[in-house]
C-alpha positions in Angstrom: -129.6 -109.8 -58.7 -130.2 -106.9 -56.2 -127.3 -104.4 -56.6 -127.9 -102.6 -53.3 -126.1 -104.9 -50.8 -123.3 -105.4 -53.3 -122.8 -101.6 -53.7 -123.0 -101.2 -50.0 -120.3 -103.8 -49.4 -118.0 -102.3 -52.1 -118.4 -98.8 -50.7 -117.6 -100.1 -47.2 -114.4 -101.7 -48.5 -113.4 -98.6 -50.4 -114.0 -96.2 -47.5 -111.8 -98.5 -45.3 -108.9 -98.1 -47.8 -109.5 -101.4 -49.6 -109.1 -102.3 -53.3 -111.9 -103.9 -55.3 -112.2 -105.7 -58.6 -115.3 -104.4 -60.5 -116.9 -104.1 -64.0 -117.0 -100.7 -65.8 -118.5 -99.6 -69.1 -115.3 -100.7 -70.8 -113.3 -103.5 -69.1 -113.0 -105.0 -65.6 -111.0 -102.7 -63.4 -109.1 -102.5 -60.2 -110.3 -99.7 -58.1 -109.9 -97.7 -54.9 -110.7 -94.3 -53.4 -108.7 -91.9 -55.6 -108.2 -89.6 -52.6 -106.5 -92.3 -50.5 -102.7 -92.3 -51.2 -102.1 -95.7 -49.5 -104.9 -97.4 -51.4 -103.7 -96.0 -54.7 -100.2 -97.3 -53.9 -101.7 -100.8 -53.4 -103.3 -100.6 -56.8 -99.9 -100.0 -58.3 -98.4 -102.8 -56.3 -101.1 -105.3 -57.4 -100.5 -104.4 -61.0 -96.7 -104.3 -60.6 -96.9 -100.9 -62.2 -94.6 -97.9 -61.8 -96.2 -95.0 -60.0 -94.8 -92.8 -62.7 -97.6 -94.0 -65.0 -100.9 -92.2 -64.7 -104.2 -93.7 -63.8 -107.8 -93.2 -65.0 -110.5 -92.2 -62.5 -114.2 -92.5 -62.7 -116.7 -89.8 -61.6 -120.5 -90.1 -61.5 -121.1 -86.7 -63.2 -119.6 -83.4 -64.2 -120.4 -81.9 -60.7 -118.0 -84.5 -59.2 -115.4 -83.7 -61.8 -115.7 -80.0 -61.0 -114.7 -80.7 -57.4 -111.4 -82.2 -58.3 -110.4 -80.1 -61.3 -109.4 -76.4 -60.7 -110.9 -75.2 -64.0 -112.9 -77.4 -66.4 -112.3 -76.3 -70.0 -115.7 -75.4 -71.6 -115.3 -77.8 -74.4 -115.3 -80.7 -71.9 -118.9 -79.9 -71.1 -119.9 -80.2 -74.8 -117.9 -83.5 -75.2 -119.6 -85.1 -72.2 -123.1 -84.0 -73.3 -122.8 -85.4 -76.8 -120.7 -88.4 -76.0 -122.2 -91.8 -77.0 -119.1 -94.0 -76.4 -116.8 -94.5 -73.4 -114.5 -91.4 -73.3 -111.7 -90.5 -70.9 -110.9 -86.8 -70.7 -107.5 -85.7 -69.4 -108.0 -82.5 -67.5 -105.3 -80.0 -66.4 -105.1 -78.8 -62.8 -106.2 -81.8 -60.6 -106.8 -81.0 -56.9 -107.8 -82.8 -53.7 -106.7 -86.2 -55.1 -104.0 -88.6 -53.9 -100.7 -87.3 -55.3 -100.0 -90.7 -56.8 -103.3 -90.6 -58.7 -102.2 -87.5 -60.6 -99.7 -87.3 -63.5 -96.4 -85.4 -63.1 -97.8 -82.4 -65.1 -100.8 -82.1 -62.6 -103.3 -83.5 -65.0 -105.7 -86.4 -64.5 -107.8 -88.6 -66.7 -111.4 -88.9 -65.7 -114.3 -90.8 -67.3 -118.0 -90.7 -66.5 -119.2 -94.2 -67.1 -121.5 -94.6 -70.1 -124.9 -96.0 -69.1 -126.8 -98.1 -71.5 -130.2 -99.5 -70.4 -131.0 -103.1 -71.2 -134.3 -104.9 -70.7 -134.4 -108.4 -69.4 -136.7 -110.9 -70.9 -140.2 -110.8 -69.4 -140.5 -113.9 -67.1 -144.3 -114.0 -67.0 -146.6 -113.2 -69.9 -148.0 -109.7 -69.5 -145.5 -108.7 -66.8 -143.5 -105.5 -67.2 -139.9 -105.9 -68.3 -137.4 -105.9 -65.4 -134.5 -103.5 -65.8 -131.2 -104.6 -64.3 -128.1 -102.5 -63.9 -125.5 -102.8 -66.7 -121.9 -102.5 -65.8 -121.8 -98.8 -66.6 -124.8 -98.0 -64.5 -123.5 -100.2 -61.7 -120.2 -98.4 -61.4 -121.7 -94.9 -61.8 -124.0 -95.7 -58.8 -121.0 -97.1 -56.9 -119.1 -93.8 -57.4 -122.1 -91.7 -56.5 -122.5 -93.5 -53.2 -118.7 -93.4 -52.5 -118.9 -89.6 -53.1 -115.3 -89.5 -54.4 -113.6 -90.4 -57.7 -112.8 -94.1 -58.1 -109.5 -95.4 -59.6 -110.2 -97.5 -62.7 -107.2 -99.3 -64.1 -107.5 -102.5 -66.1 -107.3 -105.7 -64.2 -104.1 -107.0 -65.6 -100.4 -107.2 -64.6 -98.6 -104.2 -66.1 -97.3 -105.1 -69.6 -99.7 -108.0 -70.1 -102.8 -107.9 -72.3 -105.9 -106.4 -70.9 -108.5 -109.1 -70.1 -111.5 -109.0 -72.3 -113.6 -111.0 -69.9 -113.7 -111.8 -66.1 -112.4 -115.3 -66.9 -109.2 -113.9 -68.4 -108.3 -111.9 -65.2 -105.2 -113.4 -63.6 -106.0 -115.3 -60.4 -103.1 -113.3 -58.8 -105.2 -110.2 -59.1 -108.5 -111.8 -57.9 -106.7 -113.0 -54.8 -104.9 -109.7 -54.1 -108.0 -107.4 -54.0 -110.2 -107.0 -50.9 -113.6 -107.5 -52.7 -114.7 -108.9 -56.1 -118.0 -107.6 -57.5 -120.1 -110.6 -58.6 -119.9 -111.4 -62.3 -123.6 -110.7 -63.3 -122.8 -107.0 -63.1 -120.2 -107.4 -65.8 -123.1 -107.4 -68.3 -122.6 -104.4 -70.5 -118.8 -104.2 -70.1 -117.5 -104.1 -73.7 -114.0 -105.5 -73.1 -112.6 -102.6 -75.1 -110.8 -99.5 -73.8 -112.2 -96.0 -74.0 -111.1 -93.2 -76.3 -108.8 -90.7 -74.6 -108.9 -87.0 -75.2 -106.5 -84.5 -73.5 -107.7 -80.9 -73.0 -105.8 -77.7 -72.3 -107.0 -74.5 -70.6 -106.5 -72.6 -73.8 -109.0 -74.8 -75.7 -106.4 -77.2 -77.0 -107.7 -80.7 -77.9 -105.5 -83.7 -78.4 -106.8 -87.1 -79.3 -104.5 -89.6 -77.7 -106.6 -92.7 -78.5 -109.5 -92.5 -81.0 
């Protein structure tokens, strides 16, 4: 499936303040432009979640992270470079984001989606393998084209189990969002949450979820 028109439509919806349902390198997520306060409020409303609870955002690379964090702790660069599993880093000193996308202490959790290449079967003998986008690659490209961080919160009603597959996502959520990314791009989503590491400006490292 060609990802280009799908990404274009998703970006269009996001730039207009809409909310999408999309696959990530971990689970299916509900997302919006993390700089749009009204859109973020809709995400909380769809999940029936208190705005006092923090959200995870996605960035396409460390350059994007640097635009929305006042000072990136040096250890974060090392963690991202050696990381081989989905990892959310909670950074201090968020800036230029919607106020309701940031925790009360001014921190924000950001993950750069993990990209794993997968080869499709060769349809014709002697033909070169065709590479399709996995979920991680898809949402990283989506964020790159949006040019802003993307909210990424699990596609469940607050307090209920996180869906491991698209089929387990409540119909209420599917109907509430403005755009649903087609299921083939869910390939590569693990159905498991990422590890969470909180960093301090003084070099402090706290593992919140291994």
